[in-house]
N, C-alpha and C positions, 0 to 999 in steps of 0.2 A: 826815234831809234836809239839803241844803246850808243853811247859815246857822242851823240849829236846834241842832246838836250842839256839844259841847265836850269835847276830850280832854285830860286833865291830863298834864303832862309826866312825872310819876312813873309814871302808868299806862302812858304810852307806852314808857318804858324797860322796864317789866315786859313789855309786849306784845312788844317787839323781842327779848327773850330767847328767845321761841319760835323765832326764826330760829337763835339760837345753839345751841339744843338739837337742831337738825336738823329742826325742825318748820317747813318753809318754806311750808306752805299758808297762803294769805292769809286763809282763814276762821278761822285761829287768832289773828289780830291782834285785840286787845281794842278795843272801840269804846265811845262814850258810851252809858250806860245798862246796861252789862254788869254784872250783879249780882256776879259773881265778882271782877271787876276792882275794884269798890267795896270788897268784902271784903278784898282784898289791900291796897288802899290803907290801910284802917283798921289792918290788921296791921302794915304798914310804919311807920305813924305811931306805933303803940304800941311797936314795936321800937326806933324811933329814940329815944323817950323813955327806954327802958331803958338804951340805950347812953350817952345823955347823963348819966344818973346814974352810970354806970361811968367817967366821965371823958373820954369821946370829945369832948365839947363843953365842956371845962373852960375854955378861953380865951374871953374875951368876944368875941362876933362883932362885926366891923366892918361897918357898913352905911352907906349914904348915903340921902338922901331927895330925891325929886323932887316938886315942887308942881304940881298940876293944878287951876287955878281954886280955889285955897284948900285943896285936898285933898292931904295929904302921903302919898306912897307910899314904902314901904321897899324898898330895892334891895339884894340880896346883895352882899357885898364881892368874891366870886369869881364871875366870869361865864363860863359855858361854853355850848356848843351843847347844849341840853337834848334835842334830838332824837337826838344821837349823832354819832359820827365813823366814817368809813370806816377800816377797820383799816390799810390801806396808805397812807392820805393823811396830810397834816400835821395836827397837833392842837395847838391853843394855847388857853390861858385868859387872861383879863384880870383883874387885881387892881386894885381901886379903893378908896381910903381915905385918911385923914389920915396913917396910918402904913403903909407898904408892907413886908411881910415880905421877908426875903432868900431864903427857901426855902419849899418846899411839898411835900406828899406826895399821891400818888394812892392811894386805898384801895378795896378790894373792897367794894361796897355791902352785900353779904350777910354777910361775915365780919369786916369792918373791917381785914383784913390789908393792910399796906403793900405795894404792888406796884411803886411807882416813886417816886423822890425827885428833885426838880429845883430849880434856882435860879430866882428871880424877877429878871428883868432890867428895870431902870427904862426906861420909855418915854422916848425922846428928845424926844417932843412934849409930855409933861406929867409933872411930878414926882410927881403924886398917882396915877399909873397905872403898873402893872407888867405884864409879860407872862411867862407860863410856857409852855415848849414841851415837850410829852411825846409827840412824834411817834414815838419809838422804842418806845412801848408799843403793841403790836399784838395782844395776846391778847384775843380776844372776851370780853365780859362787861359787867357794869354796875358803874360806879365813881362816886366822888365825890372832889373835891379838898379838902384840909384844910391850913390854914396858921395860924401864930401870929397873933393879933389878928383874923384874918379869919373864923375859924370854918370853915364848910363851904360847898361849892358845892351846887347842885342835882345830883341823880343824872343820869348820862348813860350811854349805851351805846357800846361799841366793837363794830362789826359787821363781819363778813367781807365783806359786800357792801352797805355802807350806802346807797349811792345807789340801788341796786335796791330797797331797802326803801321809800325815799321814793317811787320811781316806782310801786310797787304800791299804796301808799296813795293816790297821786294818781288812778290809774286806777280804783281800787275805789270812790271817791266817786261817780263817774258811774254805775256799776252800781247802787249803793244808791239812787240817785235816779231810777231808771227809773220811768216812769209806765205804767199800763195793764196791768202784769203782776204776778204774785206774786214778791216778792223773798224768797228762801228763806234759812233759817238756815245752810244749807251754805255760802253765799257771804257772807251779811250778818250772821250772828250775831244779836244782840239788836235789830238794826235791820231785821230782816225785817218784811215787811208783806204783807197779802193783796192780791189784785187791786184796783186802784183806777181810777176815772175811765174806765169802759168804755162809757158811754152817750154819745150824740151831744150836742154843745154847741150852745147858742143863740147866734146872732150878735147882739150888742148892738143894741138899737133896732129889731129885726126879729122876725118869727116864724119865720125860717129856722133850720134846724139843720144842722150838718155834723159829720163824724167827724174829731176831732182827737186821737184816742187816741195814746199813745206819748210819746216824747221824755223829757226830764229835768225833774223838779221842780227849780225854781231857788231856792226859798226855803222858810222854815219853814211857809208857808201852802200849799205844794204848787202854787204858781202856775208857769206856764211862759211865758217871754218870748222872742219870736222874735229880736230883736236880740241879746240876751245869749247865747241859745243858739247863734246863728250865730257870734258873736264867739268863744265858747269853742271851737267846731269849728275856726274858722280858726287859732286859736292852738295847738290841739292838733296840727293838721296842719303848722303851722310847726315844731313840735317834731319831728314825724315826718320831715319833709323835711330837717331839720338833722342828725338822727342816727337814721336808720331802724333801724340795728342795735340801738339802745337800747330799742326798743319792739317786742318780740317777741310770741310767741303763748303767753305763760306767766305772765300776771299774776294768774291765779286768778279769772276770770269764767267764766260758762257756755260762752262761745265759745272759751275757751283750748283749744288743740290742734286747731283746725279748719284750720290751714295759713295763716291770715290774721292779720296783726298785730292784737292786741287793741285797739290804738288805733284802727285803721280800723274794726274791728267796733263799737266804742263810738260812733264818729262816725256810722256808718251808722244807729244807733238815732235819733240826733237829726236827721240829715238826712232820714230817712224821715218824721219828724214835721213838720219844716219844710215839706216838700213838701205835706203836708195843709193847712198854713196859708197856702198860696198860693191866692188867689182865681182860680177856674177861668176866669172871664170876662176880667178885666182883666190878670192877671199880677202885680198888687200883692200884698203879703204882710200878713196880719193881724198886729197888733202883739203880742197876748198871748192866752193862755187862762187866765182868772182862775178860781180856785176860789171859789165863792160860799157863804159861811158864816161864822159868827163863830168866834173862836178857841177857844171852848169846845165846838164841835161836832166831829164826826168829819169832818175835811176830806177824807180819802181817799174818802169816800162822798158828798161834796157835789156839787151840780151845777156845771157849767162854763159860763162865758160868754166868748165870743170878741170881742175888741175890733176895731175897724175897720182897714182897710188903712192902712199907715203908710210914709212915705218912708224913714225911717231903718231900719226893719225890712226893707224891700225891698232897700236897698243892702247891708246886712249879709248878707242871704240870698243875694244875687247873688255876693258875695265868697266865702262859705263853700261854696256849691254848686259854683261853678266850680273852687275849690281842691280840693274833694273829688273832683270828676269827674276832675281831672288825676291825683290820687294813687290813685284807685280803678279806673282804666281797665284795669289789668292783672288785676284781680280779677273784675270784671263789666263788660264793655264796654257792654252794653245799658243797665244801670242808670246807668252813668257818663254815657252820652249823654243819657239822660232828665234827669239832674241838670243837665247843661250847658245843655240847652234851657230848663229852668226858670230857671236863672241869667240867661240872656239876656233872657227875658221880664220878669223882675223889674227888671233894670237899665233896660230900655226904658220900663216903667211909671214908674220913679223919675224918669227924665229928663223925661218928660212932666209929672209931678207938680210938679217943681221949676222948670218953665219953662226948661229947658236952662241953668239956673244951678246946677250941681252943687256940693254941699259936699264936704269932704274924703273922706267915705265913698265917693264915686264913684271915687276914684283906685284904691283897693284892688280894687274890683269890676272896673274896666277892666283893671288889671294882670293879674288872674287870668284873665279871659276872653281877653285877648290872648295870654297864655302858652298857653292851651288851644287856641286857634283860629287865631291870627295875623290876626284880623280887623282891617282898616284903621280901622273906626269906633272900635275900642277904642284903637288906636295914636294916633288923632287926639285922643281925650280925654286920654290920658296926656301927649301933647305939650303940650296946652293947660295942664295943671298945671305941667309942667316949665318952661314959659315964664313962669310967674307969678313976680313979683319976690320974694315972701315965702315961696315954696314950700320952699326948701332949709333955711330957718331953722326949719321946723316938723317936718321929717321924723322926727327921733328922739323928739319929744315928743308927737306925735299918733299913736295906735295905727293908725288907718286908713292914714295915709301910711307909717308904719313897715312894716306888713305888705306893702303894695303895692310899696314900694321894694325890699324883699328879693326879692319875686317878680320884679320887673323886672330886677334884677341877676342873677337865676338863670335867666332864660329863654334858650332857644336861638333864639327869634325875633329878627329884626333889631331893634336898639335904636339910639338916638341916643348916639353915643360921648361927646359932651360932657356930656350929662345923666347918663350912667352914671358918669363920672369925678367929677362933682359929688356924686352920691349916695354914692359910695365915700368921698369926703372927709368927708361928713357923718357917716358911721359912724366913720371913723377919728378925727376931731376930738372927737366926743362921747365915744368910748372913752378917749381920752387925758385929757380933762377929768375923767372919772369916776376914772381911775387916779390922777391927780394929787391929787384930793381924798382918796381912800382912803389914799394913801401918806403923807399928812400927819396921819393919825390912828392911835392905838394900836389902834383897833378894826378897822383895815384896811378900813373902809368910810367913806362920807361921813357924819360925825356929824350934819350938818344934816338928813339924811333921817329922823332920829328926832325925833318930836314927840309932843305929848299927844293927837294924833289918830291912833289906830292904823290907821284905814282909809286915811288919806292916806299915812302912813308906809309901810305895806306895799305900796301901789301904786307909790310912788316907788322903793322898794328893788327891786322886781321889774322896774321899767322899766330901772333901771341894769343889772341882771343881764341883761336881754334885749339891751340894746345891746352889752354885752361879749360875750355868747354869739354874737350874729349877726355881730359884727365878726370873730370867729374864723372863722365859717363863710364869709362872703363874701370874706375875705382869704386863705382857705386856710391859716390859721395857728392856733397854740394859744397865742398871746401872753398871753391873759388867762384861761386856764383856772384858774390858781391863785387869781386875784383873784375869779373866779366862786365858787370854793369858800369863800373868806374871806367873801364877801357872804352866802352861804348860812348859814355859821356865825352871822353876825350876825342874820340873819332868825330863826334858831332859838334866840336867847337871849343870844348873846355881844355885847351891845349896851349902850349907856349906861343903858337902862331895865331891863335884866335880863328882858326879855320874849321869849317865843317867839311870833312872829307866825304861825308855822305853825298853831298851835292857838288856840282862843279863850282868853281870860283869865278868871280868877275875877272875878265882878262887883264893881266898885267905882265910885267917883264919876267916875273918869277913863276907864274902858274899858267901861262897861256897854253890852251889845249887840254887842260885837265878836266875831264868830264864828270868826276865824282864816282863813288863806288857803285851807286845805284845804276849808273849807265855803263858799267863794265860787267858783262854777264858772269864771268868766273868769280870776280871779287864779290859780286852781288850774291852769289851762291854761298860764299864764305860767310857773309853777313847773316844769311839765313840760319847757319849753324849756331851763331851767337844768340840770335833772337829766339830761336827755338828752345835753347837751354834756359834762357831767362823766363820764357813763358812756362816752361816745365816746372 
């Protein structure tokens, strides 16, 4: 389930070699709890110890330490993208220590054979940091870096289609978390589970029951949240609209090969559930479907309780369903129209519930409904936001405003020219600021984004990536494509803490409970935006 699993970077490199061996089926990717993967991990650890005795690790490793509330964490001296590098893309590693070596070697992780030798260039920003570029190494495989005084880096893969590998991982998480159906070993490996939550749920505080089967489990307790689910759908669709060619019909889910983008197929699963969460009488949307049971019980067989209608859930619902209707209309016009009507009802209920004093979440809903229908009532709501004095200063920092602004800039409906120009300048100036901060760091990302709070760090890193990616989209340029790739490398381990935010960390005093981006459905969707633009 989202939030519950953790994939170790060594196991990830091993799993990615399935692609290198011509085994492109997603079902062959190793996942948390895979017994064979754990066995391989033990074998590799033992093998590493043997090689150390043979002199592979003869030089004393150079490490640094970071302190988190009194807890010292050891950081490797050679920092790489632990998820791996696309074979044809740029590849760099960062060296950090009191003594920086002048050269390094890249070695085959299985044989120890040297496959590349390179120079370490001192960073112009910090004398204690060096950078090694091994972009000319394009042969697929699993490798590690070795340098005098520094010891070794973590293993990493070079992949013939590295971005597609991440894309498939992103999409596969949503399939694994589907509720109400059996998740089979063919597609989910050890994370397969039997049919769950198929009985009607009780509405909290009443004796009424309703059918809310389906959708995605959103956490380790198999809960389902309307606002989070809707936000994930909206961001996945943002990825699809930005780079539709990157999200094909081939990610390895049961619907693959049906002639429809797998991303749209997956969004249909959640949208169908969200429509069950809409109150038939009022149009408001229930907040959540909680699994009722303690952590020691079988949560997949536990009863479900639905929480009351909620303004935030209703606005997020309206945004997601209007956006889905627009993107799905060429697949199934009847269902798309049904979703659009549901979105309109949800926004109407929301406006009544907040006394016609809408929050930022209403902007995205109005923008999506305006693009889909051209309705003047939605245009009026958009104009009211654009006339607000502090609106433009918050556009790139508030997800609801961000998504709505992208849609407004993309619509073929009539728009306010001055407002559009201001929105474009918001994206341009934010992207320039991000680029300036990144260019002042040897890590090619804003070093201030990394902190002892991995939840906050990963959110800010992905927000920067989203701004860069969408700036490229709305300006019809590829100005920031390389910087997006550099940010992704930092997210995956080439950062001051030597952490891969893509996966969860080993439990320690500073990171306990952090599940990784892949296991958080909303952030996972943000990652899809970045990967889609890189594939484009």
